[in-house]
C-alpha positions as CSV (number, residue, x, y, z in Angstrom):
1,X,130.1,-135.9,346.5
2,X,126.6,-136.1,345.1
3,X,124.5,-133.0,345.0
4,X,121.1,-132.7,346.7
5,X,117.9,-132.1,344.8
6,X,116.3,-128.8,345.7
7,X,112.8,-128.8,347.2
8,X,110.1,-126.5,346.0
9,X,110.9,-124.3,349.0
10,X,114.6,-124.2,348.0
11,X,113.6,-123.1,344.5
12,X,111.3,-120.4,345.9
13,X,114.1,-119.1,348.1
14,X,116.4,-119.0,345.0
15,X,113.9,-116.9,343.1
16,X,113.6,-114.5,346.1
17,X,117.4,-114.3,346.2
18,X,117.5,-113.5,342.5
19,X,114.7,-110.9,342.9
20,X,116.7,-109.1,345.6
21,X,120.1,-109.6,344.0
22,X,121.5,-111.7,346.8
23,X,124.6,-113.1,345.1
24,X,125.9,-115.0,348.2
25,X,122.6,-116.9,348.6
26,X,122.6,-117.7,344.9
27,X,126.1,-119.0,345.1
28,X,125.2,-121.1,348.2
29,X,122.4,-122.6,346.2
30,X,124.7,-123.5,343.3
31,X,127.3,-125.0,345.8
32,X,124.6,-127.2,347.3
33,X,122.5,-128.2,344.3
34,X,124.6,-127.5,341.3
35,X,124.2,-125.0,338.4
36,X,121.7,-127.3,336.5
37,X,119.2,-126.7,339.3
38,X,119.1,-122.9,338.4
39,X,117.2,-123.6,335.2
40,X,114.4,-125.5,337.0
41,X,113.3,-122.6,339.2
42,X,110.0,-121.0,338.2
43,X,107.4,-119.1,340.1
44,X,103.6,-119.5,339.7
45,X,103.7,-117.2,336.6
46,X,106.5,-119.1,334.9
47,X,109.2,-116.5,335.7
48,X,112.8,-117.9,335.7
49,X,115.8,-116.8,337.8
50,X,116.7,-114.6,334.8
51,X,113.4,-112.8,334.8
52,X,113.9,-112.0,338.5
53,X,117.4,-110.7,338.1
54,X,116.7,-108.8,334.9
55,X,113.5,-107.2,336.1
56,X,115.2,-105.8,339.1
57,X,118.4,-104.7,337.5
58,X,120.9,-106.9,339.5
59,X,124.0,-106.9,337.2
60,X,126.2,-108.7,339.8
61,X,123.7,-111.5,340.1
62,X,123.4,-111.7,336.3
63,X,127.2,-111.9,336.0
64,X,127.2,-114.9,338.3
65,X,124.2,-116.7,336.7
66,X,124.8,-116.2,332.9
67,X,127.9,-118.4,332.7
68,X,126.1,-121.2,334.7
69,X,122.8,-121.5,332.7
70,X,122.2,-122.7,329.2
71,X,121.9,-119.9,326.6
72,X,118.4,-121.1,325.8
73,X,117.2,-119.7,329.2
74,X,117.8,-116.2,327.8
75,X,114.9,-116.8,325.4
76,X,112.7,-118.6,328.0
77,X,109.2,-117.1,328.3
78,X,107.0,-116.8,331.3
79,X,103.2,-117.5,331.2
80,X,102.7,-114.1,329.5
81,X,105.2,-114.9,326.8
82,X,107.8,-112.4,328.1
83,X,111.5,-113.1,328.3
84,X,114.0,-111.7,330.8
85,X,114.8,-109.0,328.2
86,X,111.1,-107.9,328.2
87,X,111.4,-107.4,332.0
88,X,114.7,-105.5,331.7
89,X,113.1,-103.2,329.1
90,X,109.9,-102.8,331.1
91,X,111.9,-101.6,334.1
92,X,114.5,-99.6,332.2
93,X,117.6,-101.6,333.0
94,X,120.0,-100.8,330.2
95,X,123.1,-102.6,331.6
96,X,121.1,-105.8,332.1
97,X,119.6,-105.5,328.6
98,X,123.1,-105.2,327.1
99,X,124.4,-108.2,329.0
100,X,121.4,-110.3,327.9
101,X,121.7,-109.4,324.2
102,X,125.5,-109.5,324.1
103,X,126.0,-112.7,326.1
104,X,128.4,-115.0,324.1
105,X,126.6,-118.0,322.6
106,X,123.2,-116.5,323.4
107,X,120.4,-115.6,320.9
108,X,121.9,-112.1,320.5
109,X,119.8,-109.4,318.8
110,X,117.2,-112.1,318.0
111,X,116.0,-111.6,321.6
112,X,114.8,-108.1,320.7
113,X,112.4,-109.6,318.1
114,X,110.6,-112.0,320.5
115,X,107.0,-110.9,321.1
116,X,105.0,-111.6,324.2
117,X,101.3,-112.5,324.4
118,X,100.4,-108.8,324.1
119,X,102.3,-108.7,320.8
120,X,105.1,-106.5,322.2
121,X,108.8,-107.1,321.7
122,X,111.4,-105.8,324.3
123,X,111.7,-102.8,322.0
124,X,107.9,-102.3,322.1
125,X,108.0,-102.6,325.9
126,X,110.7,-100.0,326.1
127,X,108.7,-97.6,323.9
128,X,105.5,-98.3,325.8
129,X,107.3,-97.5,329.1
130,X,108.7,-94.3,327.7
131,X,112.2,-95.6,328.1
132,X,113.9,-93.7,325.2
133,X,117.5,-94.6,326.0
134,X,116.7,-98.3,325.9
135,X,114.6,-98.0,322.8
136,X,117.4,-96.1,321.1
137,X,119.9,-98.7,322.0
138,X,117.7,-101.6,320.8
139,X,117.2,-99.9,317.4
140,X,120.9,-99.1,317.1
141,X,122.1,-102.6,317.9
142,X,119.5,-104.1,315.6
143,X,120.4,-101.8,312.7
144,X,124.1,-102.3,313.2
145,X,123.6,-106.1,313.2
146,X,121.6,-105.9,310.0
147,X,124.0,-103.6,308.3
148,X,127.0,-105.8,309.3
149,X,125.3,-108.8,307.8
150,X,124.6,-107.0,304.6
151,X,128.2,-105.7,304.4
152,X,129.6,-109.2,305.1
153,X,127.4,-110.7,302.4
154,X,128.5,-108.0,299.9
155,X,132.1,-108.6,300.7
156,X,131.7,-112.4,300.3
157,X,130.0,-111.9,296.9
158,X,133.0,-109.8,295.8
159,X,135.4,-112.5,297.0
160,X,136.6,-110.5,300.0
161,X,136.8,-111.9,303.5
162,X,134.5,-110.6,306.3
163,X,137.6,-109.1,307.9
164,X,137.9,-106.8,304.9
165,X,134.8,-104.9,305.9
166,X,135.9,-101.9,307.8
167,X,132.9,-99.6,308.1
168,X,129.1,-99.4,307.9
169,X,127.3,-96.3,306.6
170,X,124.2,-95.4,308.5
171,X,121.4,-92.9,307.6
172,X,118.9,-91.6,310.1
173,X,115.9,-89.6,309.0
174,X,114.0,-87.3,311.4
175,X,110.3,-86.3,311.3
176,X,111.1,-83.2,309.3
177,X,112.8,-85.2,306.5
178,X,116.3,-84.3,307.5
179,X,118.9,-87.0,307.1
180,X,122.0,-87.5,309.2
181,X,124.7,-89.8,307.7
182,X,127.6,-91.3,309.5
183,X,130.1,-94.1,308.9
184,X,130.7,-96.5,311.8
185,X,133.7,-98.7,311.9
186,X,137.2,-99.2,313.4
187,X,138.6,-96.2,311.7
188,X,135.6,-94.0,311.6
189,X,136.0,-90.7,313.4
190,X,134.5,-88.4,310.8
191,X,131.7,-86.0,311.5
192,X,128.1,-86.7,311.0
193,X,126.8,-84.9,307.9
194,X,123.3,-83.5,307.8
195,X,122.1,-82.1,304.5
196,X,119.4,-79.4,304.4
197,X,116.8,-81.6,302.7
198,X,116.3,-85.2,301.9
199,X,116.7,-86.0,298.3
200,X,113.9,-88.0,296.8
201,X,114.6,-91.7,296.3
202,X,113.3,-93.5,293.3
């Protein structure tokens, strides 16, 4: 059975269904037109189906859509240069942000670095919106990713496999110069240590 080609009205209805998180209507669209048609839907501002779902925090709809669309759609920008992750950050949707960043085969933490036409990344949008929880998560996942890459490179230089890397040490300095150190990894359950003063680094 050949699939129909969606009309502009069909695509507009799809975007409305995504905006309101109507999983049944999205599934009916896929059944009628196929999953490839999901990627062609754009509104007048260039927003995709992922922008609509992410901006409105619809995790059920996102769970349906993500396996059906190419991973490149996660980095697709609207006319203002914003991705779906920008919209999730702007509207404080942490579960959506996590799903977008952690989607297997997707751009991963690189999504957090994409800047829109105002020069803001999703992290910048979170900070601008006063969404501290999201900004903290973005920074944490970015730092862990960078530390993990560094640890893996060090292990490979020493002739060890990446699997041999068991932990990552993280230092966080507050505005008063106090430093908290912790080790993150599969076996890390030790306490966070916080010295009284930061020692000068040379």
